[in-house]
Backbone bond lengths (Angstrom), bond angles and torsions (degrees), N, CA, C in turn:
res aa  C-N    CA-C-N  psi(-1)  N-CA   C-N-CA  omega(-1)  CA-C   N-CA-C  phi
1 M - - - 1.440 - - 1.652 111.19 -
2 E 1.198 115.49 -43.46 1.479 119.75 -179.03 1.549 112.86 -55.05
3 Q 1.332 113.40 -38.24 1.517 119.48 178.96 1.533 110.69 -64.21
4 A 1.372 118.11 -39.05 1.484 123.76 -177.11 1.555 106.56 -70.70
5 S 1.360 113.83 -38.23 1.524 115.97 -179.47 1.500 110.88 -64.00
6 N 1.342 116.16 -43.28 1.443 122.75 -179.85 1.507 111.96 -68.33
7 K 1.320 121.14 -30.36 1.481 124.95 178.92 1.535 103.82 -69.52
8 K 1.285 118.17 -50.01 1.442 121.00 -176.91 1.503 111.34 -56.17
9 R 1.415 115.27 -50.55 1.483 121.28 176.14 1.479 110.69 -51.75
10 Y 1.265 117.63 -49.98 1.507 123.97 -178.71 1.485 109.04 -58.59
11 D 1.403 117.80 -49.13 1.415 116.13 -174.73 1.530 110.21 -61.82
12 L 1.328 122.86 -38.06 1.359 124.87 -178.76 1.540 111.36 -72.88
13 E 1.245 114.49 -33.25 1.539 120.17 173.60 1.669 106.29 -62.76
14 E 1.246 114.31 -47.56 1.361 121.56 -178.78 1.576 111.83 -65.09
15 R 1.293 113.41 -44.15 1.478 119.16 177.68 1.528 115.19 -61.26
16 T 1.376 115.02 -39.93 1.439 118.46 179.51 1.536 109.85 -73.28
17 A 1.320 119.16 -35.28 1.337 123.58 178.31 1.640 110.97 -65.10
18 V 1.252 114.06 -49.17 1.522 120.49 175.41 1.557 108.08 -57.37
19 F 1.347 112.45 -44.50 1.573 113.09 179.23 1.574 107.47 -56.21
20 G 1.291 116.84 -53.88 1.483 121.12 178.74 1.581 112.18 -53.15
21 E 1.251 118.06 -45.66 1.343 117.42 176.45 1.534 115.59 -64.83
22 S 1.329 116.51 -33.15 1.395 119.72 174.64 1.640 113.79 -65.74
23 V 1.295 109.05 -37.33 1.523 110.47 -179.37 1.585 108.11 -68.41
24 I 1.433 114.30 -39.73 1.471 113.76 177.38 1.549 111.04 -64.82
25 G 1.243 117.87 -39.15 1.504 118.63 175.68 1.515 112.66 -61.81
26 L 1.340 118.78 -39.38 1.441 118.94 176.11 1.499 110.69 -64.23
27 C 1.268 117.46 -47.66 1.431 124.02 -175.62 1.534 112.71 -62.09
28 K 1.233 114.81 -36.15 1.590 118.75 -179.21 1.583 106.59 -68.95
29 Q 1.291 118.94 -19.34 1.451 120.95 176.34 1.448 116.90 -84.05
30 M 1.409 115.07 -13.07 1.407 119.56 -170.18 1.574 111.15 -86.09
31 R 1.317 111.99 148.09 1.491 117.52 178.55 1.623 101.83 -77.76
32 Q 1.294 112.04 138.74 1.509 121.66 -179.56 1.532 109.31 -99.45
33 D 1.313 117.34 112.64 1.393 122.15 171.53 1.536 111.38 -134.77
34 A 1.283 120.51 -171.96 1.459 121.82 -175.37 1.591 113.73 -60.15
35 V 1.304 110.59 -27.87 1.509 117.27 -174.04 1.518 108.22 -88.02
36 T 1.377 117.66 -51.24 1.426 122.71 -174.95 1.476 117.12 -77.40
37 K 1.238 117.71 -26.63 1.562 123.82 -177.34 1.556 108.48 -55.18
38 P 1.363 114.98 -57.42 1.509 116.31 -178.34 1.554 111.52 -64.68
39 I 1.308 120.78 -35.36 1.418 123.11 -177.53 1.528 108.41 -66.54
40 V 1.455 116.88 -46.91 1.396 124.80 177.46 1.549 109.14 -55.85
41 N 1.281 117.81 -49.72 1.493 123.80 178.22 1.446 112.79 -52.90
42 Q 1.273 119.33 -53.24 1.502 126.64 176.17 1.567 114.68 -59.68
43 L 1.292 110.05 -38.88 1.499 114.43 -179.72 1.505 111.01 -73.09
44 I 1.257 120.27 -37.45 1.425 123.16 174.31 1.535 109.64 -63.48
45 R 1.280 119.04 -43.29 1.503 124.08 -177.21 1.463 106.50 -62.84
46 S 1.319 119.41 -55.53 1.405 120.07 -172.74 1.563 114.22 -73.93
47 G 1.352 116.42 -34.64 1.427 120.59 179.60 1.540 114.20 -71.39
48 T 1.262 115.78 -28.00 1.427 119.37 178.47 1.605 112.39 -88.65
49 S 1.397 115.11 -21.70 1.434 114.14 -174.94 1.567 107.34 -81.46
50 I 1.263 119.60 -13.17 1.534 120.27 178.76 1.502 108.93 -54.75
51 G 1.321 114.10 -52.99 1.533 120.72 179.92 1.429 112.18 -67.95
52 A 1.354 119.91 -37.18 1.411 120.35 179.88 1.497 111.64 -64.65
53 N 1.365 117.82 -42.65 1.499 120.33 177.72 1.459 112.14 -68.43
54 Y 1.344 118.36 -33.10 1.495 123.02 177.33 1.622 106.18 -62.52
55 M 1.330 114.37 -45.11 1.422 115.41 175.11 1.508 114.25 -57.28
56 E 1.339 118.50 -39.60 1.427 121.42 178.65 1.470 111.86 -69.61
57 A 1.337 118.40 -30.95 1.488 124.65 177.66 1.426 106.58 -62.18
58 N 1.262 120.40 -46.51 1.516 125.47 -174.97 1.538 110.59 -63.27
59 G 1.312 115.78 -25.35 1.489 122.19 179.36 1.496 111.33 -102.11
60 A 1.355 116.94 14.52 1.493 117.70 -175.39 1.606 110.95 -62.68
61 S 1.327 113.35 154.93 1.368 123.23 -172.03 1.581 106.98 -87.06
62 S 1.284 120.76 -17.40 1.456 122.01 -178.45 1.488 110.61 -154.92
63 K 1.252 122.93 173.55 1.408 128.23 176.78 1.577 106.98 -63.46
64 R 1.335 116.72 -47.65 1.445 119.21 179.62 1.519 115.20 -62.69
65 D 1.401 115.98 -35.42 1.502 117.38 171.33 1.448 110.71 -66.41
66 F 1.341 124.56 -41.34 1.328 132.77 173.73 1.510 109.49 -47.27
67 I 1.329 116.67 -59.26 1.457 123.47 -174.53 1.512 110.07 -64.11
68 N 1.383 115.39 -41.96 1.518 116.37 172.82 1.559 113.54 -52.12
69 K 1.337 114.60 -51.46 1.466 118.57 -176.22 1.509 110.22 -66.34
70 I 1.318 118.51 -29.57 1.577 120.11 -177.24 1.581 99.80 -74.07
71 F 1.289 120.36 -41.01 1.531 119.39 175.40 1.520 113.33 -54.21
72 I 1.462 116.09 -46.77 1.377 117.85 176.84 1.549 112.86 -62.71
73 C 1.317 120.39 -34.94 1.414 123.74 172.98 1.571 108.18 -54.33
74 K 1.300 112.59 -51.06 1.439 119.79 -175.72 1.580 109.31 -59.33
75 K 1.410 117.03 -52.17 1.333 120.95 179.72 1.559 115.71 -59.49
76 E 1.363 117.18 -36.92 1.451 121.57 174.10 1.461 111.73 -64.34
77 A 1.365 118.18 -36.06 1.544 123.02 -179.29 1.568 104.77 -68.69
78 Q 1.318 118.37 -42.38 1.536 120.89 -177.00 1.575 104.66 -64.83
79 E 1.227 119.82 -42.37 1.404 125.96 -176.54 1.536 108.23 -62.70
80 T 1.402 115.87 -47.85 1.383 120.53 176.42 1.494 114.86 -56.52
81 K 1.319 115.74 -41.61 1.529 118.15 179.66 1.596 108.20 -61.59
82 H 1.419 113.84 -38.20 1.512 112.93 176.92 1.547 112.47 -62.59
83 W 1.319 120.36 -38.83 1.424 121.90 -175.51 1.509 106.78 -74.09
84 L 1.400 118.27 -32.99 1.439 115.53 179.89 1.531 109.09 -71.24
85 R 1.154 121.66 -30.64 1.513 124.38 175.56 1.523 110.00 -65.85
86 M 1.382 116.11 -41.02 1.444 121.68 179.07 1.545 112.36 -61.28
87 L 1.377 109.44 -43.36 1.432 118.05 -177.02 1.553 108.27 -68.94
88 A 1.329 117.51 -36.98 1.464 118.76 177.48 1.435 114.70 -67.22
89 S 1.347 115.25 -22.97 1.607 117.80 178.03 1.565 106.28 -77.74
90 C 1.334 119.60 -29.77 1.419 122.73 179.53 1.540 115.73 -79.94
91 L 1.331 113.69 -27.17 1.454 120.86 -166.84 1.514 106.97 -136.22
92 P 1.382 116.69 69.14 1.451 115.88 -176.47 1.559 115.53 -60.94
93 E 1.330 114.54 -19.02 1.492 120.50 -176.34 1.486 107.43 -73.39
94 K 1.363 119.46 -14.67 1.451 116.06 -176.46 1.550 107.17 -108.69
95 D 1.253 116.78 19.93 1.577 124.34 -175.52 1.492 111.16 -49.02
96 L 1.381 119.94 -48.01 1.461 123.87 -171.54 1.582 106.29 -67.09
97 A 1.315 119.99 -43.05 1.425 122.20 -175.58 1.534 107.06 -66.14
98 I 1.324 114.61 -44.55 1.525 123.23 -174.88 1.575 105.85 -65.67
99 R 1.354 115.31 -48.28 1.446 117.79 -179.56 1.492 112.81 -57.93
100 A 1.359 121.42 -40.26 1.468 122.51 176.55 1.480 110.18 -58.75
101 L 1.336 118.63 -44.52 1.497 121.97 -178.03 1.442 109.46 -64.06
102 W 1.384 115.34 -43.61 1.464 122.03 178.89 1.557 113.83 -54.86
103 K 1.348 109.72 -44.49 1.499 118.35 178.43 1.516 111.66 -62.19
104 E 1.345 117.76 -45.38 1.480 119.37 177.49 1.473 112.39 -63.40
105 C 1.421 115.03 -40.41 1.402 117.56 178.35 1.511 116.58 -63.12
106 Q 1.376 114.76 -35.34 1.419 122.00 173.47 1.523 110.19 -59.29
107 E 1.364 115.28 -50.35 1.464 116.73 177.69 1.512 111.03 -60.24
108 L 1.239 123.12 -36.22 1.365 125.18 179.32 1.533 113.65 -62.77
109 T 1.434 110.99 -41.54 1.487 119.72 176.23 1.548 110.81 -61.26
110 L 1.326 118.55 -40.46 1.461 120.97 -177.71 1.486 109.20 -69.82
111 I 1.374 118.12 -41.22 1.494 122.00 178.93 1.542 109.58 -60.75
112 F 1.342 114.62 -43.54 1.455 114.81 -178.77 1.565 113.95 -70.24
113 Q 1.252 113.83 -30.49 1.476 122.66 176.07 1.520 107.87 -63.49
114 K 1.363 117.86 -47.13 1.459 125.99 -177.82 1.552 109.03 -63.91
115 I 1.348 115.23 -45.35 1.445 118.53 -177.74 1.549 112.38 -65.81
116 A 1.333 113.63 -39.92 1.538 119.93 173.79 1.470 114.58 -60.47
117 A 1.327 117.56 -43.66 1.389 126.73 -175.72 1.602 110.29 -68.90
118 S 1.438 112.24 -44.78 1.452 115.03 176.71 1.503 114.35 -69.54
119 S 1.290 119.96 -34.78 1.426 125.27 175.91 1.486 111.99 -65.05
120 R 1.328 116.53 -41.03 1.447 121.36 179.45 1.535 109.13 -66.08
121 L 1.303 120.62 -40.63 1.371 118.88 -178.70 1.617 113.09 -69.96
122 K 1.310 117.48 -25.88 1.449 125.78 173.79 1.533 107.60 -65.55
123 I 1.336 118.37 -41.11 1.509 120.54 -179.29 1.551 108.28 -73.69
124 E 1.363 122.01 -33.22 1.447 120.58 -174.75 1.599 109.98 -76.88
125 H 1.383 111.65 -22.21 1.554 111.56 -176.45 1.524 108.41 -107.11
């Protein structure tokens, strides 16, 4: 059972890292002007912090600390979806690439919501 648990953890670590790298890749392709530059900056910050916070969650000192870090992952994912939407409004020609990242970010949001809810139930019981 321990091996399966480690594999799942690794997969989500990898998935959040790949997502962050994809955000960086998309942002490197964007034109930088007075409107897009701050959006790109915010998008990179929130999009890459999902994985960083997940890594912190895995090293949490307690179940409550773990749940708190997972909630931060979820919040960062939700913020990232917002910045992706704003970027899409600035760059409609990049809609398909942005939509693909938004979809992955939505899936990550749902995953973190489920982890947090499941972990909270374990603490309450």
